[in-house]
C-alpha positions as a Markdown table, in Angstrom:
| # | Residue | x | y | z |
|---|---|---|---|---|
| 1 | Unk | 0.0 | 0.0 | 0.0 |
| 2 | Unk | 1.4 | 3.4 | -1.0 |
| 3 | Unk | 2.4 | 5.8 | 1.8 |
| 4 | Unk | 3.4 | 9.5 | 2.1 |
| 5 | Unk | 5.7 | 11.4 | 4.5 |
| 6 | Unk | 4.4 | 14.0 | 7.0 |
| 7 | Unk | 7.1 | 16.3 | 8.5 |
| 8 | Unk | 6.1 | 17.7 | 11.9 |
| 9 | Unk | 8.8 | 19.5 | 14.0 |
| 10 | Unk | 11.5 | 17.4 | 12.7 |
| 11 | Unk | 9.6 | 14.1 | 13.1 |
| 12 | Unk | 8.8 | 12.0 | 10.1 |
| 13 | Unk | 5.6 | 10.1 | 10.3 |
| 14 | Unk | 4.4 | 7.5 | 7.9 |
| 15 | Unk | 0.6 | 7.3 | 7.1 |
| 16 | Unk | -1.2 | 5.0 | 4.7 |
| 17 | Unk | -3.1 | 6.4 | 1.6 |
| 18 | Unk | -6.8 | 5.8 | 1.8 |
| 19 | Unk | -8.2 | 3.7 | -1.1 |
| 20 | Unk | -10.5 | 5.4 | -3.7 |
| 21 | Unk | -14.2 | 4.5 | -3.1 |
| 22 | Unk | -15.1 | 1.8 | -5.6 |
| 23 | Unk | -18.9 | 2.4 | -5.3 |
| 24 | Unk | -18.4 | 5.8 | -7.1 |
| 25 | Unk | -17.4 | 3.9 | -10.2 |
| 26 | Unk | -20.3 | 1.5 | -10.0 |
| 27 | Unk | -23.1 | 4.1 | -9.7 |
| 28 | Unk | -22.7 | 5.7 | -13.2 |
| 29 | Unk | -22.5 | 2.2 | -14.8 |
| 30 | Unk | -25.7 | 1.1 | -13.0 |
| 31 | Unk | -27.5 | 4.3 | -14.1 |
| 32 | Unk | -26.4 | 3.7 | -17.7 |
| 33 | Unk | -27.7 | 0.2 | -17.7 |
| 34 | Unk | -31.1 | 1.1 | -16.1 |
| 35 | Unk | -31.8 | 4.1 | -18.4 |
| 36 | Unk | -33.4 | 2.2 | -21.4 |
| 37 | Unk | -36.0 | 0.4 | -19.3 |
| 38 | Unk | -38.5 | 3.3 | -19.0 |
| 39 | Unk | -38.0 | 4.0 | -22.7 |
| 40 | Unk | -38.7 | 0.5 | -23.7 |
| 41 | Unk | -41.8 | 0.5 | -21.6 |
| 42 | Unk | -43.0 | 3.6 | -23.4 |
| 43 | Unk | -42.3 | 1.9 | -26.7 |
| 44 | Unk | -44.4 | -1.0 | -25.7 |
| 45 | Unk | -47.2 | 1.4 | -24.8 |
| 46 | Unk | -47.0 | 3.1 | -28.2 |
| 47 | Unk | -47.1 | -0.1 | -30.3 |
| 48 | Unk | -50.9 | -0.9 | -29.6 |
| 49 | Unk | -51.7 | 2.8 | -30.3 |
| 50 | Unk | -49.9 | 2.6 | -33.6 |
| 51 | Unk | -51.6 | -0.6 | -34.7 |
| 52 | Unk | -55.0 | 0.8 | -33.8 |
| 53 | Unk | -54.4 | 4.0 | -35.8 |
| 54 | Unk | -53.2 | 2.0 | -38.8 |
| 55 | Unk | -56.4 | -0.1 | -38.8 |
| 56 | Unk | -58.6 | 3.0 | -38.4 |
| 57 | Unk | -56.9 | 4.7 | -41.3 |
| 58 | Unk | -57.3 | 1.6 | -43.6 |
| 59 | Unk | -61.0 | 1.5 | -42.6 |
| 60 | Unk | -61.4 | 5.2 | -43.6 |
| 61 | Unk | -59.6 | 4.6 | -46.8 |
| 62 | Unk | -61.9 | 1.7 | -47.7 |
| 63 | Unk | -64.9 | 4.0 | -47.1 |
| 64 | Unk | -63.5 | 6.9 | -49.1 |
| 65 | Unk | -62.3 | 4.6 | -51.9 |
| 66 | Unk | -65.0 | 1.8 | -52.1 |
| 67 | Unk | -64.1 | 0.9 | -55.7 |
| 68 | Unk | -60.5 | 0.2 | -55.0 |
| 69 | Unk | -59.1 | 3.6 | -55.5 |
| 70 | Unk | -55.6 | 4.8 | -54.5 |
| 71 | Unk | -54.8 | 3.8 | -51.0 |
| 72 | Unk | -52.6 | 6.2 | -49.1 |
| 73 | Unk | -49.7 | 4.5 | -47.4 |
| 74 | Unk | -48.1 | 5.8 | -44.2 |
| 75 | Unk | -45.3 | 8.3 | -45.0 |
| 76 | Unk | -43.0 | 6.7 | -42.4 |
| 77 | Unk | -39.8 | 5.0 | -43.5 |
| 78 | Unk | -37.3 | 3.1 | -41.5 |
| 79 | Unk | -34.4 | 5.3 | -40.3 |
| 80 | Unk | -31.3 | 5.1 | -42.5 |
| 81 | Unk | -28.9 | 6.1 | -39.7 |
| 82 | Unk | -26.7 | 3.4 | -38.3 |
| 83 | Unk | -27.6 | 1.8 | -35.1 |
| 84 | Unk | -26.4 | 3.3 | -31.9 |
| 85 | Unk | -23.4 | 1.8 | -30.3 |
| 86 | Unk | -24.0 | -0.6 | -27.4 |
| 87 | Unk | -24.3 | 1.0 | -24.1 |
| 88 | Unk | -25.8 | 4.3 | -25.3 |
| 89 | Unk | -29.4 | 5.4 | -24.3 |
| 90 | Unk | -32.0 | 3.9 | -26.6 |
| 91 | Unk | -33.8 | 7.1 | -27.7 |
| 92 | Unk | -33.9 | 6.4 | -31.5 |
| 93 | Unk | -36.7 | 3.7 | -31.4 |
| 94 | Unk | -38.9 | 5.9 | -29.2 |
| 95 | Unk | -38.5 | 8.9 | -31.6 |
| 96 | Unk | -39.4 | 6.7 | -34.6 |
| 97 | Unk | -42.6 | 5.4 | -32.9 |
| 98 | Unk | -43.6 | 9.0 | -31.9 |
| 99 | Unk | -43.1 | 10.1 | -35.5 |
| 100 | Unk | -45.2 | 7.2 | -36.8 |
| 101 | Unk | -48.0 | 8.0 | -34.5 |
| 102 | Unk | -48.0 | 11.7 | -35.4 |
| 103 | Unk | -48.0 | 10.9 | -39.2 |
| 104 | Unk | -50.8 | 8.4 | -38.8 |
| 105 | Unk | -53.0 | 10.8 | -36.8 |
| 106 | Unk | -52.4 | 13.5 | -39.4 |
| 107 | Unk | -53.3 | 11.3 | -42.3 |
| 108 | Unk | -56.4 | 10.0 | -40.6 |
| 109 | Unk | -57.6 | 13.5 | -39.8 |
| 110 | Unk | -57.0 | 14.6 | -43.4 |
| 111 | Unk | -58.9 | 11.6 | -44.9 |
| 112 | Unk | -61.8 | 12.0 | -42.5 |
| 113 | Unk | -62.1 | 15.7 | -43.3 |
| 114 | Unk | -62.1 | 15.1 | -47.1 |
| 115 | Unk | -64.8 | 12.5 | -46.7 |
| 116 | Unk | -67.0 | 14.8 | -44.7 |
| 117 | Unk | -66.4 | 17.7 | -47.2 |
| 118 | Unk | -67.3 | 15.4 | -50.2 |
| 119 | Unk | -70.5 | 14.3 | -48.5 |
| 120 | Unk | -71.5 | 17.9 | -47.8 |
| 121 | Unk | -70.9 | 18.9 | -51.4 |
| 122 | Unk | -73.0 | 15.9 | -52.7 |
| 123 | Unk | -75.9 | 16.9 | -50.4 |
| 124 | Unk | -75.7 | 20.5 | -51.8 |
| 125 | Unk | -75.8 | 19.3 | -55.4 |
| 126 | Unk | -78.8 | 17.0 | -54.6 |
| 127 | Unk | -80.7 | 19.9 | -53.0 |
| 128 | Unk | -80.0 | 22.2 | -56.0 |
| 129 | Unk | -81.2 | 19.6 | -58.5 |
| 130 | Unk | -84.4 | 19.0 | -56.5 |
| 131 | Unk | -85.1 | 22.8 | -56.5 |
| 132 | Unk | -84.4 | 23.1 | -60.2 |
| 133 | Unk | -86.7 | 20.2 | -61.0 |
| 134 | Unk | -89.5 | 21.6 | -58.9 |
| 135 | Unk | -89.2 | 25.0 | -60.5 |
| 136 | Unk | -89.2 | 23.6 | -64.0 |
| 137 | Unk | -92.3 | 21.5 | -63.3 |
| 138 | Unk | -94.1 | 24.5 | -61.8 |
| 139 | Unk | -93.3 | 26.7 | -64.8 |
| 140 | Unk | -94.4 | 24.0 | -67.3 |
| 141 | Unk | -97.7 | 23.5 | -65.4 |
| 142 | Unk | -98.3 | 27.2 | -65.4 |
| 143 | Unk | -97.7 | 27.4 | -69.2 |
| 144 | Unk | -99.9 | 24.4 | -70.0 |
| 145 | Unk | -102.9 | 25.7 | -68.2 |
| 146 | Unk | -106.2 | 23.7 | -67.7 |
| 147 | Unk | -107.1 | 21.2 | -70.4 |
| 148 | Unk | -110.6 | 21.3 | -71.9 |
| 149 | Unk | -112.5 | 18.0 | -71.6 |
| 150 | Unk | -112.3 | 15.9 | -74.8 |
| 151 | Unk | -115.6 | 15.6 | -76.7 |
| 152 | Unk | -117.3 | 12.3 | -77.1 |
| 153 | Unk | -116.6 | 10.5 | -80.4 |
| 154 | Unk | -119.7 | 10.0 | -82.5 |
| 155 | Unk | -120.0 | 7.4 | -85.2 |
| 156 | Unk | -119.8 | 8.9 | -88.7 |
| 157 | Unk | -118.4 | 6.1 | -90.9 |
| 158 | Unk | -115.4 | 7.8 | -92.7 |
| 159 | Unk | -112.2 | 6.1 | -93.9 |
| 160 | Unk | -108.9 | 7.1 | -92.3 |
| 161 | Unk | -107.3 | 10.1 | -94.0 |
| 162 | Unk | -103.5 | 10.3 | -94.5 |
| 163 | Unk | -101.5 | 12.3 | -91.9 |
| 164 | Unk | -100.9 | 16.0 | -92.6 |
| 165 | Unk | -98.0 | 17.0 | -94.8 |
| 166 | Unk | -94.8 | 18.3 | -93.1 |
| 167 | Unk | -95.1 | 22.1 | -92.6 |
| 168 | Unk | -93.1 | 24.7 | -94.4 |
| 169 | Unk | -90.0 | 26.4 | -93.0 |
| 170 | Unk | -91.7 | 29.5 | -91.6 |
| 171 | Unk | -95.0 | 29.4 | -89.7 |
| 172 | Unk | -97.9 | 31.1 | -91.3 |
| 173 | Unk | -99.4 | 34.3 | -89.8 |
| 174 | Unk | -101.7 | 33.5 | -86.9 |
| 175 | Unk | -105.3 | 33.5 | -88.2 |
| 176 | Unk | -108.2 | 34.6 | -86.1 |
| 177 | Unk | -109.6 | 31.8 | -84.0 |
| 178 | Unk | -113.2 | 30.8 | -84.4 |
| 179 | Unk | -115.3 | 31.4 | -81.4 |
| 180 | Unk | -115.9 | 28.4 | -79.2 |
| 181 | Unk | -119.6 | 29.1 | -79.2 |
| 182 | Unk | -119.9 | 28.6 | -82.9 |
| 183 | Unk | -121.6 | 25.2 | -82.6 |
| 184 | Unk | -122.7 | 25.1 | -86.2 |
| 185 | Unk | -119.1 | 25.3 | -87.4 |
| 186 | Unk | -118.0 | 22.5 | -85.0 |
| 187 | Unk | -121.0 | 20.3 | -86.0 |
| 188 | Unk | -120.0 | 20.7 | -89.7 |
| 189 | Unk | -116.7 | 18.9 | -89.0 |
| 190 | Unk | -117.4 | 15.2 | -89.5 |
| 191 | Unk | -116.0 | 12.6 | -87.1 |
| 192 | Unk | -114.4 | 9.4 | -88.5 |
| 193 | Unk | -115.4 | 6.1 | -87.0 |
| 194 | Unk | -113.1 | 3.2 | -87.9 |
| 195 | Unk | -113.1 | 1.4 | -84.6 |
| 196 | Unk | -109.6 | 2.7 | -83.8 |
| 197 | Unk | -110.3 | 5.4 | -81.2 |
| 198 | Unk | -106.8 | 6.9 | -81.2 |
| 199 | Unk | -106.8 | 7.1 | -85.0 |
| 200 | Unk | -110.3 | 8.5 | -85.2 |
| 201 | Unk | -109.8 | 11.2 | -82.5 |
| 202 | Unk | -106.5 | 12.3 | -84.1 |
| 203 | Unk | -108.1 | 12.7 | -87.5 |
| 204 | Unk | -111.0 | 14.6 | -86.0 |
| 205 | Unk | -108.6 | 16.9 | -84.2 |
| 206 | Unk | -106.7 | 17.5 | -87.4 |
| 207 | Unk | -109.9 | 18.4 | -89.2 |
| 208 | Unk | -110.8 | 20.8 | -86.4 |
| 209 | Unk | -107.4 | 22.4 | -86.7 |
| 210 | Unk | -107.8 | 22.7 | -90.5 |
| 211 | Unk | -111.1 | 24.5 | -89.9 |
| 212 | Unk | -109.3 | 26.8 | -87.4 |
| 213 | Unk | -111.5 | 25.7 | -84.6 |
| 214 | Unk | -108.6 | 25.8 | -82.3 |
| 215 | Unk | -110.1 | 25.3 | -78.8 |
| 216 | Unk | -111.9 | 22.2 | -79.9 |
| 217 | Unk | -108.9 | 20.9 | -81.8 |
| 218 | Unk | -106.6 | 21.5 | -78.8 |
| 219 | Unk | -108.9 | 19.5 | -76.5 |
| 220 | Unk | -109.1 | 16.6 | -79.0 |
| 221 | Unk | -105.4 | 16.5 | -79.7 |
| 222 | Unk | -104.5 | 16.7 | -76.0 |
| 223 | Unk | -106.8 | 13.8 | -75.3 |
| 224 | Unk | -105.1 | 11.6 | -77.9 |
| 225 | Unk | -101.6 | 12.4 | -76.5 |
| 226 | Unk | -102.7 | 11.8 | -72.9 |
| 227 | Unk | -105.0 | 8.8 | -73.3 |
| 228 | Unk | -102.9 | 6.9 | -75.9 |
| 229 | Unk | -99.2 | 7.7 | -75.2 |
| 230 | Unk | -98.1 | 4.4 | -76.7 |
| 231 | Unk | -100.0 | 4.8 | -80.0 |
| 232 | Unk | -98.1 | 6.2 | -83.0 |
| 233 | Unk | -100.7 | 9.0 | -83.3 |
| 234 | Unk | -99.7 | 10.4 | -79.9 |
| 235 | Unk | -96.5 | 11.9 | -81.4 |
| 236 | Unk | -98.7 | 13.4 | -84.3 |
| 237 | Unk | -101.3 | 14.8 | -81.8 |
| 238 | Unk | -98.7 | 16.4 | -79.5 |
| 239 | Unk | -96.9 | 18.0 | -82.4 |
| 240 | Unk | -100.1 | 19.3 | -84.0 |
| 241 | Unk | -101.2 | 20.7 | -80.6 |
| 242 | Unk | -98.0 | 22.8 | -80.5 |
| 243 | Unk | -98.8 | 24.0 | -84.0 |
| 244 | Unk | -102.3 | 25.0 | -82.9 |
| 245 | Unk | -100.9 | 27.1 | -80.1 |
| 246 | Unk | -98.3 | 28.7 | -82.5 |
| 247 | Unk | -101.0 | 29.5 | -85.0 |
| 248 | Unk | -102.8 | 31.6 | -82.3 |
| 249 | Unk | -99.6 | 33.3 | -81.3 |
| 250 | Unk | -99.3 | 31.4 | -78.1 |
| 251 | Unk | -95.6 | 30.6 | -78.5 |
| 252 | Unk | -94.9 | 29.9 | -74.9 |
| 253 | Unk | -97.5 | 27.1 | -74.8 |
| 254 | Unk | -96.3 | 25.9 | -78.2 |
| 255 | Unk | -92.8 | 25.6 | -77.0 |
| 256 | Unk | -93.9 | 23.5 | -74.1 |
| 257 | Unk | -96.0 | 21.2 | -76.3 |
| 258 | Unk | -93.1 | 20.7 | -78.8 |
| 259 | Unk | -90.6 | 20.1 | -76.0 |
| 260 | Unk | -92.9 | 17.5 | -74.3 |
| 261 | Unk | -93.2 | 15.6 | -77.6 |
| 262 | Unk | -89.5 | 15.4 | -78.1 |
| 263 | Unk | -88.7 | 14.6 | -74.4 |
| 264 | Unk | -91.5 | 12.0 | -73.8 |
| 265 | Unk | -91.5 | 10.4 | -77.3 |
| 266 | Unk | -88.0 | 11.0 | -78.8 |
| 267 | Unk | -88.6 | 8.1 | -81.3 |
| 268 | Unk | -92.0 | 9.3 | -82.3 |
| 269 | Unk | -92.7 | 10.0 | -85.9 |
| 270 | Unk | -93.1 | 13.7 | -85.2 |
| 271 | Unk | -90.4 | 14.1 | -82.6 |
| 272 | Unk | -87.8 | 15.5 | -85.0 |
| 273 | Unk | -90.3 | 18.1 | -86.4 |
| 274 | Unk | -91.3 | 19.1 | -82.9 |
| 275 | Unk | -87.6 | 19.8 | -82.0 |
| 276 | Unk | -87.3 | 22.0 | -85.2 |
| 277 | Unk | -90.6 | 23.8 | -84.3 |
| 278 | Unk | -89.4 | 24.3 | -80.7 |
| 279 | Unk | -86.5 | 26.3 | -82.2 |
| 280 | Unk | -88.9 | 28.4 | -84.2 |
| 281 | Unk | -91.1 | 29.1 | -81.1 |
| 282 | Unk | -88.0 | 30.1 | -79.0 |
| 283 | Unk | -86.9 | 32.4 | -81.8 |
| 284 | Unk | -90.4 | 34.1 | -81.8 |
| 285 | Unk | -90.0 | 34.4 | -78.0 |
| 286 | Unk | -86.8 | 36.3 | -78.6 |
| 287 | Unk | -84.6 | 33.6 | -77.1 |
| 288 | Unk | -82.2 | 33.0 | -79.9 |
| 289 | Unk | -79.6 | 31.3 | -77.7 |
| 290 | Unk | -82.1 | 28.6 | -76.6 |
| 291 | Unk | -83.4 | 28.3 | -80.1 |
| 292 | Unk | -79.8 | 27.5 | -81.3 |
| 293 | Unk | -79.6 | 24.8 | -78.6 |
| 294 | Unk | -82.8 | 23.2 | -80.0 |
| 295 | Unk | -81.4 | 23.3 | -83.5 |
| 296 | Unk | -78.1 | 21.8 | -82.3 |
| 297 | Unk | -80.0 | 19.1 | -80.5 |
| 298 | Unk | -81.8 | 18.3 | -83.8 |
| 299 | Unk | -78.4 | 18.0 | -85.6 |
| 300 | Unk | -77.0 | 15.8 | -82.9 |
| 301 | Unk | -80.0 | 13.4 | -82.7 |
| 302 | Unk | -81.7 | 13.4 | -86.0 |
| 303 | Unk | -79.2 | 14.5 | -88.6 |
| 304 | Unk | -78.6 | 11.0 | -89.8 |
| 305 | Unk | -82.3 | 10.0 | -90.1 |
| 306 | Unk | -84.2 | 13.2 | -91.0 |
| 307 | Unk | -85.2 | 13.8 | -94.6 |
| 308 | Unk | -83.5 | 16.5 | -96.6 |
| 309 | Unk | -86.4 | 18.9 | -96.5 |
| 310 | Unk | -86.6 | 19.0 | -92.7 |
| 311 | Unk | -82.8 | 19.4 | -92.5 |
| 312 | Unk | -83.0 | 22.3 | -94.9 |
| 313 | Unk | -85.7 | 23.9 | -92.7 |
| 314 | Unk | -83.5 | 23.5 | -89.7 |
| 315 | Unk | -80.6 | 25.2 | -91.5 |
| 316 | Unk | -83.0 | 28.1 | -92.4 |
| 317 | Unk | -84.1 | 28.3 | -88.7 |
| 318 | Unk | -80.5 | 28.5 | -87.6 |
| 319 | Unk | -79.9 | 31.3 | -90.0 |
| 320 | Unk | -82.9 | 33.2 | -88.7 |
| 321 | Unk | -81.8 | 32.8 | -85.1 |
| 322 | Unk | -78.2 | 33.8 | -86.1 |
| 323 | Unk | -76.7 | 30.6 | -84.7 |
| 324 | Unk | -73.0 | 30.1 | -85.1 |
């Protein structure tokens, strides 16, 4: 054991050197070895939280993308830094777990917010569509007005006459309507009776229209279109009803009748003509932009099947409306 000298009044004393406390070296080492235990416990606590968040995010993604759309993957990658040397505090795994939790929570909140925003926008569009449909129905009903009751068909015994020829390009000037109380003029128009009610009533309505007995013609034609919507004469009757309105200068009612014929019976024999005459009525109503849309619709739907004369009429109508 090492010693040192102590000089005191000429005397030399020998004292032994005290040994260095060994426990002072053991304490830092014990603290270093015990440090990772709480951190590891925290990591074990975060793992279930991470797994739960990942499952919730996948569930939200399946709801947002039900048809197999793009699935967002967590933007967390394994750390590229080398592992810490043995004996150092294990802080890197805890930092990685915390970063993963934060990223998952952020992505889950973003996806949930987008889903709620999309649902809100869809509800707004549905409400707007419902309002537009209700307004359009109300305006059409106001334009149509009440329908006169259809007269009863009386037997007369007349063969079926051919359908009216296709009208000319420009509508004729509106003639003066015969008064509804002129019973003698109405009685002079004979009713056909072939056993085909739809055919007979259409021919009778056509003869009333030719005689310029418009109120009676309108009632008969309206009855054919309403009572026999599947009959081929329904398209003829609806188109002629619009012509009867147009002949009296009632272009708003005429446009509704022509539009209904095209919309409800697009394959009817007078649907193409009604679409053309819809453009004429809208031009008369000083709505050239809408008239051009009607003419464009004719070219898109019936250009390949319409006859040359009707296509020439449409071209003239486009020119009158100054369509581009």
